N, C-alpha and C positions, 0 to 999 in steps of 0.2 A: 504494500500500500504506500501511497505517497504522503498521506497526511496522518498525523497522530489521532485526530478525532475519528477517523475511519477505524483505526485500530481499537480505540476505546469503545466505539459503538459495537464492533464485532464482539468484544468481550461482554458488554452489557447484554447483548442479545442472547448469548449462550448462558450467561448466569441465570437468566429468567426461566430456563427450561426446567420442567419438573424432573426431579431426581439428581440434578447437578449440585454437587456439594462444594466444588471449588473449580476455579479456572486459572490456568497458567497461560498467559498471553505471550506467545513467542513469535507473533507476526512481525516480520521486519518492515521497517519504513525505508523505502527506496525511492530516490529522487534523482532526476537528471540535473537538477540545479546545482550551481556552484556556491561556495561559502559567501562570496560577495553579494550574490543575488539574495541569499537567505538573510544576510545581515541587513541589506537594504529593506527587505520586506518587514523585518522586525522593527527597525528604526522608523520607517514610514508609518507603521501602524501605531507605534507609541506616540508619535507626533499628533496623529489624528484623534487620539483618545482624550477626551476633555477632562477625565478624572485624574490624569497623571501629569506630573511635571517632568517631561521627558528630558529636560536639560540636566537633571540629576541622575540619569540612568545611562550607564555605558553598556553597549552591546558588543560581545565578542563571539564570533562563530568560527569554530575549528572542527573540521571533519564532521559536520552535521550536528555538532553540539553547540547549543547556545548557552552563554554565561552572561547573566545580568548582574552588574555591580553598581554600587552607588547608594543613594538614599531616597527614601520615600517617606511620606508623613503619616501613613496608616497601613494597617495590615491589609485592608481592602486594596490599596494601591499595589502592595507587594503581590497579592494574589492575582490582580488584574494584569500586572506586567508578566507574570508567569503564564497566564492564559494566552496572552498575546504572543509570547515566545513559542508556545506549543502550536499556535495557529499558523506559523510560517511553513511553507512546503519544504519537505526534505529534512525536517528536524528529527533527529533520532533520540536526543536526550537534552535535558535542560538542567542547568545549575543556577539556582536563584540565590545570589549572595547579597541581596539588597538588605540594607539596614533601615529599620523603622525608627525615625527620629520624630517623636511627638513634640508638638509645639503647645505649650500651656499658656492659656490666657487668664490672667488674674485681674479681677475687677478692682 
């Protein structure tokens, strides 16, 4: 498969079958795209997402593995960045090294 969501959907479909007690998902993700294209796809999607400050997130892609580093201001933003990382074509693995830095507002 080319996309991670396809792999995850295949697993979910099999998990719901009667009598299935566990699923090991060994489906490989295979893509013809190159790392530069994958990196561009992740960076462009981060820019378009209104809930993220993409200026604080660095994207590195090596051998179909995305690594996200930098800071975000909430756990939601960290999870959203991870979702975006997985959404790029050809991504086989994801390493989210984002640090959540909360801003406290005192009255």
